[in-house]
C-alpha positions as CSV (number, residue, x, y, z in Angstrom):
1,M,-4.9,-0.9,30.7
2,L,-2.6,-2.4,28.0
3,E,0.6,-4.1,29.2
4,L,3.8,-4.8,27.4
5,D,4.2,-8.4,26.3
6,S,7.9,-9.3,26.8
7,T,7.6,-12.3,24.4
8,A,6.4,-10.1,21.6
9,F,9.9,-8.6,21.1
10,L,11.1,-12.1,20.0
11,S,8.2,-12.9,17.7
12,P,8.7,-13.2,13.9
13,A,5.6,-11.0,13.4
14,T,7.0,-8.2,15.5
15,A,10.3,-8.4,13.7
16,L,8.5,-8.2,10.3
17,Y,6.5,-5.2,11.4
18,A,9.5,-3.4,12.8
19,L,11.5,-4.0,9.7
20,T,8.7,-2.9,7.4
21,A,8.0,0.2,9.5
22,A,11.7,1.1,9.5
23,I,12.0,0.7,5.7
24,L,8.9,2.7,4.9
25,N,9.8,5.4,7.4
26,L,13.2,5.9,5.8
27,D,11.8,6.0,2.3
28,L,9.0,8.5,3.2
29,K,11.5,10.7,5.0
30,Y,13.7,10.8,1.9
31,V,10.9,11.8,-0.5
32,F,9.3,14.3,1.8
33,E,12.6,16.1,2.4
34,L,13.4,16.4,-1.3
35,D,13.7,20.0,-2.6
36,T,11.7,19.5,-5.7
37,F,8.8,21.3,-7.5
38,I,6.6,18.4,-6.5
39,N,7.1,19.0,-2.8
40,R,6.5,22.7,-3.3
41,S,3.3,22.1,-5.2
42,Y,-0.2,21.6,-3.8
43,G,-0.5,18.1,-2.2
44,G,3.2,17.5,-2.4
45,Q,4.3,13.9,-2.5
46,L,0.7,12.9,-1.5
47,Q,-0.3,13.5,-5.1
48,F,1.2,10.1,-6.0
49,L,-0.7,6.9,-5.5
50,T,2.6,5.3,-4.5
51,I,3.1,7.6,-1.6
52,L,-0.5,7.4,-0.4
53,G,-0.1,3.6,-0.4
54,V,3.2,3.7,1.5
55,V,1.8,6.1,4.1
56,F,-1.2,3.8,4.6
57,S,1.0,0.7,4.7
58,Y,3.2,2.5,7.3
59,I,0.2,3.1,9.5
60,T,-0.9,-0.5,9.0
61,V,2.3,-2.1,10.1
62,T,2.8,0.4,13.0
63,I,-0.6,-0.6,14.3
64,G,0.4,-4.3,13.9
65,L,3.7,-3.7,15.7
66,M,2.0,-2.0,18.7
67,G,-0.6,-4.7,18.8
68,H,1.9,-7.4,19.2
69,I,4.1,-5.5,21.6
70,M,1.1,-4.6,23.8
71,D,-0.6,-8.0,23.2
72,S,-3.7,-6.1,22.1
73,Q,-6.1,-8.2,20.0
74,S,-8.1,-5.1,19.1
75,L,-5.0,-3.5,17.6
76,I,-4.1,-6.7,15.8
77,A,-7.7,-6.9,14.4
78,T,-7.5,-3.3,13.3
79,K,-4.2,-4.1,11.5
80,N,-5.8,-7.0,9.7
81,R,-8.7,-4.8,8.5
82,F,-6.2,-2.2,7.3
83,L,-4.3,-4.9,5.5
84,L,-7.4,-5.5,3.3
85,I,-6.6,-2.2,1.7
86,A,-2.8,-2.0,2.1
87,A,-1.7,-5.3,0.7
88,P,-3.8,-5.3,-2.6
89,V,-3.0,-1.7,-3.2
90,E,0.7,-2.2,-2.8
91,V,0.6,-5.2,-5.2
92,L,-1.4,-3.0,-7.6
93,I,1.3,-0.2,-7.3
94,S,4.1,-2.7,-8.0
95,V,2.3,-4.2,-11.0
96,L,1.4,-0.9,-12.6
97,Y,4.7,0.8,-11.8
98,G,6.8,-2.1,-13.0
99,S,4.8,-2.7,-16.2
100,I,4.5,1.0,-17.2
101,F,8.1,1.8,-16.2
102,L,9.4,-1.1,-18.4
103,Y,7.2,0.2,-21.3
104,D,8.1,3.9,-21.0
105,K,9.3,5.4,-17.8
106,K,8.5,8.9,-19.1
107,L,4.8,8.0,-18.6
108,L,5.5,8.0,-14.8
109,V,8.4,10.5,-14.4
110,P,8.0,14.0,-15.8
111,D,10.8,15.2,-18.0
112,N,11.4,18.3,-15.8
113,I,11.7,16.3,-12.6
114,D,14.6,17.7,-10.6
115,A,15.4,14.6,-8.5
116,V,16.0,11.0,-9.4
117,L,15.3,8.3,-6.8
118,P,18.2,6.1,-5.8
119,P,17.5,2.4,-6.8
120,L,17.1,1.4,-3.1
121,V,14.6,4.1,-2.4
122,D,12.8,3.3,-5.7
123,F,12.5,-0.3,-4.7
124,G,11.6,0.6,-1.2
125,L,8.6,2.6,-2.5
126,H,7.4,0.4,-5.4
127,G,8.5,-3.2,-4.5
128,A,9.4,-3.8,-0.9
129,P,6.0,-2.8,0.6
130,S,4.1,-5.3,-1.5
131,I,6.5,-8.1,-0.7
132,L,6.6,-7.4,3.1
133,L,2.8,-7.0,3.4
134,L,2.3,-10.3,1.5
135,V,4.5,-12.1,3.9
136,D,2.4,-10.7,6.7
137,Y,-0.8,-11.7,5.0
138,F,0.2,-15.2,4.1
139,V,2.1,-16.1,7.3
140,F,0.6,-14.1,10.2
141,T,-2.9,-13.0,9.2
142,S,-6.2,-14.9,8.9
143,N,-7.9,-14.9,5.5
144,W,-10.2,-12.1,4.6
145,I,-13.8,-13.0,5.2
146,I,-15.5,-9.8,4.0
147,H,-17.9,-10.4,1.1
148,P,-16.4,-9.8,-2.3
149,A,-19.2,-7.4,-3.2
150,A,-18.4,-5.2,-0.2
151,T,-14.8,-5.3,-1.1
152,F,-15.5,-4.2,-4.6
153,V,-17.5,-1.3,-3.3
154,L,-14.7,-0.4,-0.9
155,Y,-12.1,-0.4,-3.7
156,S,-14.3,1.5,-6.1
157,S,-14.7,4.2,-3.4
158,L,-11.0,4.4,-3.0
159,G,-10.6,4.7,-6.8
160,V,-13.2,7.5,-7.0
161,G,-11.7,9.2,-4.1
162,Y,-8.2,9.3,-5.7
163,W,-9.9,10.5,-9.0
164,F,-11.3,13.5,-7.2
165,W,-8.0,14.1,-5.4
166,T,-6.1,14.1,-8.7
167,Q,-8.7,16.6,-10.1
168,K,-8.2,18.8,-7.1
169,T,-4.4,18.8,-7.4
170,Y,-4.6,19.4,-11.1
171,A,-6.9,22.4,-10.5
172,M,-4.4,23.8,-8.1
173,N,-1.1,22.9,-9.8
174,G,-2.0,22.8,-13.5
175,F,-0.5,19.3,-13.9
176,Y,-1.2,15.7,-13.0
177,P,1.2,13.8,-10.8
178,Y,1.8,11.2,-13.6
179,P,2.5,12.3,-17.2
180,L,0.4,9.4,-18.4
181,L,-2.7,11.2,-17.1
182,E,-1.7,14.3,-19.0
183,I,-1.5,12.8,-22.5
184,V,-4.9,11.0,-22.4
185,T,-8.4,12.3,-22.8
186,T,-10.9,12.5,-19.9
187,P,-12.7,9.3,-21.1
188,Q,-9.4,7.5,-21.4
189,R,-8.4,8.7,-17.9
190,I,-11.7,7.4,-16.5
191,G,-10.9,4.1,-18.3
192,I,-7.5,3.9,-16.6
193,F,-9.1,4.4,-13.2
194,A,-11.8,1.8,-13.9
195,V,-9.4,-0.8,-15.1
196,S,-7.1,-0.2,-12.1
197,I,-10.1,-0.8,-9.8
198,I,-10.8,-4.0,-11.6
199,I,-7.2,-5.1,-11.3
200,L,-7.2,-4.2,-7.6
201,F,-10.3,-6.4,-7.0
202,S,-8.7,-9.2,-9.1
203,I,-5.6,-9.0,-6.9
204,Y,-7.8,-9.3,-3.8
205,L,-9.5,-12.4,-5.1
206,T,-6.2,-14.0,-6.1
207,L,-4.5,-13.3,-2.8
208,R,-7.5,-14.7,-0.9
209,K,-7.4,-17.9,-3.0
210,I,-3.7,-18.3,-2.5
211,H,-4.2,-17.9,1.3
212,M,-6.9,-20.5,1.2
213,A,-4.6,-22.9,-0.8
214,I,-1.9,-22.4,1.8
215,H,-3.9,-22.6,5.0
216,G,-7.3,-23.9,4.1
217,K,-9.9,-22.5,6.5
218,K,-7.4,-22.5,9.4
219,L,-5.5,-19.6,10.8
220,P,-1.8,-19.3,10.2
221,V,0.2,-21.2,12.8
222,P,1.6,-18.1,14.6
223,I,-1.9,-16.8,15.3
224,Q,-3.2,-20.1,16.4
225,E,-0.4,-20.4,18.9
226,K,-1.2,-16.9,20.1
227,A,-4.8,-17.7,20.6
228,K,-4.1,-20.8,22.8
């Protein structure tokens, strides 16, 4: 039976997970409660890669929070595995959203959108998750040891899965969640997904190298102390 760890409430990792969970919860609550045509359409906010990423990140940090509070190594290990998806995906979202938004925000936001996100909510969805998850990875999490080939297959599967999901929502709604996907041809749309998968894999490799440069082959100090 799991027991509460009284020292966990004072740990920096627990504070980070609690803060991240609180931010993501507020942002998700805001967008899911909007009275917009998106929320009334098939798939709602879950049509967007951003929202899918935030939901998965919210699950990830909640598992991490419970793992530290309950002193459960199995939950912490599960969080670490989920982070392999959550952190690179959030960085990808920040990179794609930031670059495309600066180029032409109309490629991301439909002209007929009937709600504008406040700046704090916008940052909470597209910037804060990647920053907070990277802090977790570089400070509190051991480096990813999964073989890069397996990781590429995993990310490719996620990309293909999102492709089929966007095709399903398009068939039901008659529009894609992002205007960019509306104005390109099917081969170009496939190219966008393929390039995004390659960028995602490149982010994973870069983050792993940075982690190695910071810690070498050792675990971050907080985890080493926990293991003693």
